[in-house]
N, C-alpha and C positions, 0 to 999 in steps of 0.2 A: 351667605348666598355670594357673596365675593370669592371667597372658595371654589365653590361648584364655577362661577364664571373663569375664575385662574386654569382650574383645570382641564376646562373644555377649550381656552385658548392655546394652554400649552397641550394639547391634542390634539387638536387642529395643526399648530404651527410644527410637532411634531412628523405627522402625516406628510406636511405638505414641504418639509424639508428630504424626507425620504426621496419623495415623487420626483423632488427637483433634480436629485443627482442619480436617479435612479438609470439604467441602462434600457429602461422600456419607453421611447422617445421616438419621435418618426422624424423626419426633415416635411416641410409641408412649405409649398409655394403661393404665398397670398400676391394679390394683382390688386390693383385700382385702376381702375378703367374710366376714361371719359370721351365727350367729345368735345376738339377743341377750337375744329373751324368749320362754320357750314353757314348756306346763303340766308341770311333771317329776313329778307324781305318775302321770303313763299315760308319759310319753316318759322312757326311758333315756338315750338319747344323739340329737344331730339336729345333722349336720353339712353344709356344703356343701363342695361338689370338684366337680373334673371343669372345669377351666378348660382353655377355645379361645379361640384368636386368629381376630378376622377384623375385618371393615371397618367401621366406625360411620357413621350419617348424613353424619358429616360428611370420610370417606375415608380416618380415620384410622387404622390398626390400634390395637385395642381388645381387653384379657381380658375376656370374659364366663365368669359360671360359669354351670352348666347342670344339676347332679346335686341334689338334696336330699337326704341320708339321713337316715330317720328311724326308732328303734328304741322300739319299745312294751316296757315293762316287764313280766316277764313272770308277776310276781308282783300285779300290779293288773291288767293285763289279761287275762292266760289265756295260754298257747301256742299258743292257735289261729290261723291267717291271718284276715285278716278276709273278709269276703266281696265286700266292694263297696267301692272306697275312691275319692271325687270331690274334687278339687281345684279353689282358685279363688286368683287373683292380684290383689292390691287394692292398686294405686299410685294415692296420693291418691284419687280419686273414683272413677276408671277400673278396673272391676273386669273382668278377664280369667281367663274359663273355661278349662281346662288339661283338654286333650284326654284322653281314658281310657286310647291308646294309649301316653301316656305315663307313668302311674303304676303300679309293678311292685308286687308282695310276696313277698316271698321269706320263707321259715323259715333263720332265722342261728343263732349260737351266740349272742348277745345278746338274739336274741327276736325277735318276728315284726319284721319289716324293709320298711317303703314307703320305695320311693325315687323323686323324682319330676323326670321330664326336662326341664327348661322353662328357657330361656334368660334369669338373668334382667337385666333393664336396671330402669337407675335406682337413685338414692344408696337410698331407703327405698320397702321392698317390705312386705306382709305376706300370709302365706299362711295360708290356711284348710283342712285337711283334715274331710272329711267321713266317719266312718268307719262300716259298717255290719258289725256281727260274725257275726249270723246270715242275715236277708235283709233286704229294703229295708222290711217292717213293724215292724224291731224296733229300741227305740232310738237313735238315734244318737250315736255316740263325737265330737266334735267339737273339735277339735284348733285352734289359733288362734299362728303364729310370727312374731316381727317379726327382718327381715332388714336388717341396715345393711352399705353397702357405701360403702369410703371410694375414691376415686380421684383421679389423679393424673395430669399430664403428665411424660414422660420426652424426652431428645433421647438417641436411642442412633447410635452411629457404625456403619455398614454394612460398613466398612474393618475394624473391630477384630473385628466380628461375623465375617467371615470368616477373620480370621488366628486368632480362639481356635477355629475351627472345624480347621484344621490338627494 
C-alpha cells in the first residue's frame, strides 16, 4: 500500500512539475473589488458580486465585476419600492450614464433592493444613484458609493488547469 501511494505521489509531482515549467501558460488579471464608502443612514448593505471573465483592451483575460447590490434600510427609507432609479458612474472626470434597463428594483428580505448591472472598469470609480420614491416631482434621495478595485497579474499554467479538471 505504501509503494502504491509513493508511486501515485511521484506521478502527481512529476506531472505538476512539468506543467509548472511548461511554456503553455497564460497571463490572467485577477481583481478584488469592494465598496469603500457609502451613506449608512439609508443603506443597510452594499456589495459587489457577479465576476465575469473577458478579454481586456490588451488581449489579456481579466475578471470584471458586473453586479452592484444595494439594500435600503426599511426603517429609514420605508418598505415600498422606489418608482424610478437613475444611475451614473464617475471614472475620474468621465461620466457614464447607466442605462435604465440595467437597474432593477426588487423587494427582498433585507428591504428594497436595487441591483445595478454594469461592467466596472478602472481602479477607482464612484457610483451615484438618484432614487425617486413616489414620482419624479418628489424630492429624490441621492446616494453615492466609492468603489475601489485592486488588480494584479498572475501567470496561470494551462496544463495544470487541464490536469485539475480531470
